N, C-alpha and C positions, 0 to 999 in steps of 0.2 A: 105321312107325318116326315118332318122335317129332320134328317141327321142332323145330333151333333155338332156344333164349330169346336173343331179343336187345334188348339196351339200344340204343336210339339217343338219342343226346344233341344236344342244342340247345347254343349257343354258352352260354361262360361265363356271360355277360350279355346279355341283350336286351331289347326292350321288353315290355311285360305282352301279355299274351293271354291272358285267362280262360277262353275256348271257344275251342279248337284246330278245335272242328268248322266255325267259322266259315270258318276257312281254309281246312279243306278245300270245304269248298262255295264259295266264292269271294264272301264277302258280309263279309270283314273285310281288312282292309289287313299288306299285311307284305311283307317285301322276298323277293327273289328267292332267295337263300341260308334263309332261313326257312320260305320255301314247302318249300321243296323235301326240307329234312331231317323236315317236317311230314309230307309226303307219302310218306316214304318210311316210316315206319308206318302210315301207311293202308295202301300196296301191300300190308305184310305181314298185316294182321287182315284184308283183303281176300282174302288169299292162305291163312286158313287159319292162320296164324301166332300167336303171342301176345306181341305187339310189346311193350318200353316205352317211353316218351314220358320223357325227364327234361329239365326245364326249370330256368330263374332265377328264374321268378316261379310264384307256385301258378297251375297251368293245370286244365282238367279236359278230359273226352272220353266220348262214348258209343262210340268203335270201339275205343279202346284204353286201357290203363292209363297214368296221365300221372303221374310224383312231382317232387319238387324235387331237383335235383340232390345238394343235402346228404345225402338220404335213401338213395343209391342204395348198394346192397349189389354191389360184383361179382363176388362170388362166385356170386350167383343167376344168374347169366348165363351162354351160352355162345360171345357174342359180343357186341362192343359197338362200336357205330360213331359214333364222336366227332368234332365240331365241332375244325380243328384249335385252336382255344382251350383244349383240354384239355390240350396238351402244352407246356409253357414249355420244348422246350429241354433238359430234366433231368429232370423229374416228369411222372406222368400225374394229372389231378385225382381219378381211381377210385382211384390207390394202382399201384405197381411191380407186387405180382404179375398185374395186371388185364392189360398191357403187352400178354403175349402171344396175349391174345387180341382186342384190339383194332384196329381200321380208324380209320386218321387220316382224315379225309372233308377233303380242303382246299379251298377257296372262294377264297382269296387267294394272287397269290404270294408266297413266305416264303423265306429264305437257303438258300442247299443243304444248310449243314450243320444246320440246320433240322430238314429230314428224314433227314439221314441219322442224325442222334442216334437218333432216334426207331428206327430200322431197328436200328441197333448197338445199342440198347439192348433188343432184342429183341420190335419192335412185329409185330402179323400181317401186315398189309397197307396200303398208302397207295393211296387214290383220289382223282385230280384231275377235273375235271368236262370239260377238252376234251385232245385230244393236244398243242397248245401249250401248255397247262399241264403235263402229264408231261414234254414233250422238255426244260421248264426243267432237269428230276433226271436228265436222260439218263446221266452220269457217274456215278451210283450204283452199287455193285457190284452191287446188288438191283435194278436198273432193268428187268430183261424178268420176275424171278420175284414181287419183291413191290410193283409198280407197277400200278394198274389204271385205265381211264378209264370214266369212266360218265358219261352226259351230265345235266347238271341237270333238273328236270321242270318242267313248265309247269302251271298250273290249268285242269283242262278246261270251263271255260267262255269258252276265247277262241276264238271260231271266227267267220269273216266272219258281217256284219248284214247285210240288204239295206236300204238307207236312200238316201234323195236324194244327190244329187251332193255327193260331200264338201266343205267348205269351204276355202278357200285357207290353211287351217291346217297350221303344223310343229306337231308333238309331242313335246317332249322329256320322256323317261323317265326317269328314275336319281334317285340321291341328289344333292342339291345340296349341295357339298360339292366344296372345288377338289382335292382327289383324288381326285374322280370325276367329271370332267371339266366341270365348272360354270363353270369360269373361262375356260375355250377358247369353252363356249358363249356365254357371255355377249362374247365380242370377233368369234365368227360372226355372230352377231344383230346388233352393232355395225356389221360388215362390209355386210351386206344391207341396214341402213337407211340406209347411204350409199350405198348403190346403188337406194335406192328399191324393193326388190322389193318386189312386190304379193303378200304373205304376212303372215298372222300368227302369231305365238309363243305356244304355252301351253305350261306347266310342269306334268307330273304327277311331285308327289313333296312328300316332307316329315324333316325330321330325326326326327319322330315313327315315322320306319321302323324308326330304329337306335338310338336312344336313349330313355332315359325320364327324364332329367334336364332338366326344363322349363326350370330357371332358366338355363340357359344358353343357351337360344331367345332368337331377337333380334324385333324389333318385329313383321315380318315373319310370325312364327309359323313359318318354314317351312325355316332352317339356325342355325349356331350364330351366339350374337351379333354377339362380330367380325368375322364373315364378312359379315356383313350388312353392318354398318356400316361397315367397310371397306372393302366390294368390290361388296357387290350393292345398294345406298342409293346409290352414287354413280352407276354404271352408271344405274340406273333414271333419274336426275335427266340423266342424258347423254343421254337418246333420246328424237325428235320425239316428239309425243303420239300419231301413228297409229302408233307402235312400241312403244309399253306390253304386255309381257307378261303374260298372265291365267296368276296362280300357281291352281291348280288344288287342292293339297295332296296329301294321301296319301289317295289312292282305292283302294276295294278292287276284283278284280275284274273285277266287274259292271258297274260304273263305269266303268272303266278301258276297257274296252272298248269299251262306248257312246263314249267319248272317241276313240279309235283310231278307230273306225269315221266318224266325223264330221271326219277331219283327213286331210287329202291326204297326208301324209307322216310319219314319225317320225323323230328323231335320239335319240341313244344316245351314252352317253361319248368325249367326241371329244380324245381326251387320248394325248399318245404316250408321255406318261412315267409313265402308272398306266393300262395296256392292260387289258382285260375279260381274263378266264379262261375265260369262257363268256358271260354277259348273257341272264337270262332273258327282260328285255323284248324284248329283238330279236326272240326267238322268238315270244313272244305278241305279238307287234305283225305281225309277219309270218303268225301262226294267224288275223289278220285280215284276210287279206290287203292289209297295207301294207307299202312299200317303206321299207325301213330306212336312212338316211344316217350317216355315220361316218368312220372311218379303218377301214384295212383294216393291222389291227395286231391281234395280241394271236387271243383266241378269236373274235372277229369275224368273221375269216377262215374259220372253220368254221361259223358259226351264220347268217350272213347272204346270202342268193340275192343277185347282182347278174349274172345271165346275159343279159337283156334289155336293162340300163339300170344302168350304172357306179356306184352309188349311195356304194363306199368309196373315198374316193383314198389312193392309195399313198404320195404326195409329203406332206412335212413340213411346217406353216402352215398358219394360218388363211384365206390366201387359198385354196387349191387346194380344199378343201371346200367353202368357199362359192362359190367358180364352181361347182362340182358341184352346187350346189344351186340354182343359177340357171340353169346346163343343164337341169336336170330342171321349171321351170317351163315353160322352152320346148321341153320336151319330156314334155308332159300324159301322152299315150297312153303311150308310152312306160313311164315310169315307173308307171303305172297297171295294166299288161299285166304290168309286172315285179313288182309285186305281188300277181297271181294267180298268177302261178308261185313266188313265193316262198313261198304258200302250201303250194302242192302238194311245194315239199321239204321245209319243216320237219313238214310233216305225215308226210312218209315216214321224215324221218330222225330226227325226234323225236317218235315215236310215242306214241300211250297206252302201249300194249302193251310197246315195246322198252326202254324204262326200267326198267321193273318188273322185267320179264325179265333183264336184266343183272343185276338186285341178286339178285333171288333165285336164279340160276346162282351166281354170288361167295359168298353167304352160305351155299348148298349144298356147297359146298370145290369146285365147277366154276369154269374160265374163262369170263369174259363174253365175247360175242360182239366185242368192240371189241378188235383187236392192235394195240400197241403197233409205229408202222413200223421195218420192218427198212432200208430206204433212207435215203442223205440228203438233206437238200433245203436245208441250210447247210454251207457250213465250220465252222462252232460245231456243229455235227453230228459231223463227221469229228473234230474234237478230242474233242469226250465221250467216243466210242465207243474212241477213244485209250484216254485217260484210265482211263477202266474195264477196256480190255483188259489193259492192265499196270499196273493196281493200284495206280494215281497217282491215284485221282478226289479225294482228300483234297485236291488242290491245285485242284480243278476250280472254286473259287470258288463262284458261288451254284447 
């Protein structure tokens, strides 16, 4: 039996990536979403399928075929797995005739109507990276029949390293953007500086992971020019000399693994207004046996282990998270043990074989093993189910 012909489509626009193989082997930096998409093509190739990866820039790979988005002939493919940017709410990049064979892969939160219109137009399926994300669309009439959860994948280079005692350093991993928690990170670090915390801050991330537009980059070279000038530079000037952070820039997985191993703990997106739908960085840090600090919000509730030490705070406000970090500094052994257990947790839950198997099942016409919840965890769940059951979900808002 011939395996289905699969197109895997990166976002409509993304940073240059001339050699895709370098993303697969962990030597080239990229965002978590881009890495997960590229690795899906890699999984299919390893399974003996013949995937085709489409991108917005010239790319090459020795593992599978790689073409430009504009060169895609949808009729060549049995199924298309496309990033959500290929659906604009009304039309699909690759043509209306391909919608019935298209799986829309959501990475970011998007309005309920956006997903509803895709399915109403005949979209094949929708994939979300967490149950939290999928639950946003619970009122969709096709929620149980058309929405699936498949976790984002991580680069295989992430694993514990035998190192000397880590530095008392907190490592932020993520986009240096006001919409991804960096503004809140600045507030947290200013709070810790005022408390004279015995801790250093390093920042792993750069705008280059998310855009090609060098003209918009600020003088520091890590963020949008306006955000740097209006927020980051004044913040740096306000900090005491001993609390100036170290900007590490964009790091490939091999380099990032070393920085994680040399850090006491990691912090990711501490934003209540823009919660993570999954957070690859959080899982990769834990694969290196490090605890992750942030908020008990969004997909982080599914991806972050805190059985030994509560590294996620359920309370809003900068003070709560800052005090959690200070508590951690006073409970070093508990944080260290939490990191070790976090490694066991993510290796079991997001293992190398589980995620590829989920995709292979779904693309073969089977249901993957992650089943949408049948129980309610909030009154919002009850309302969405009632809307779905009574066929009034068009009033469900987001």
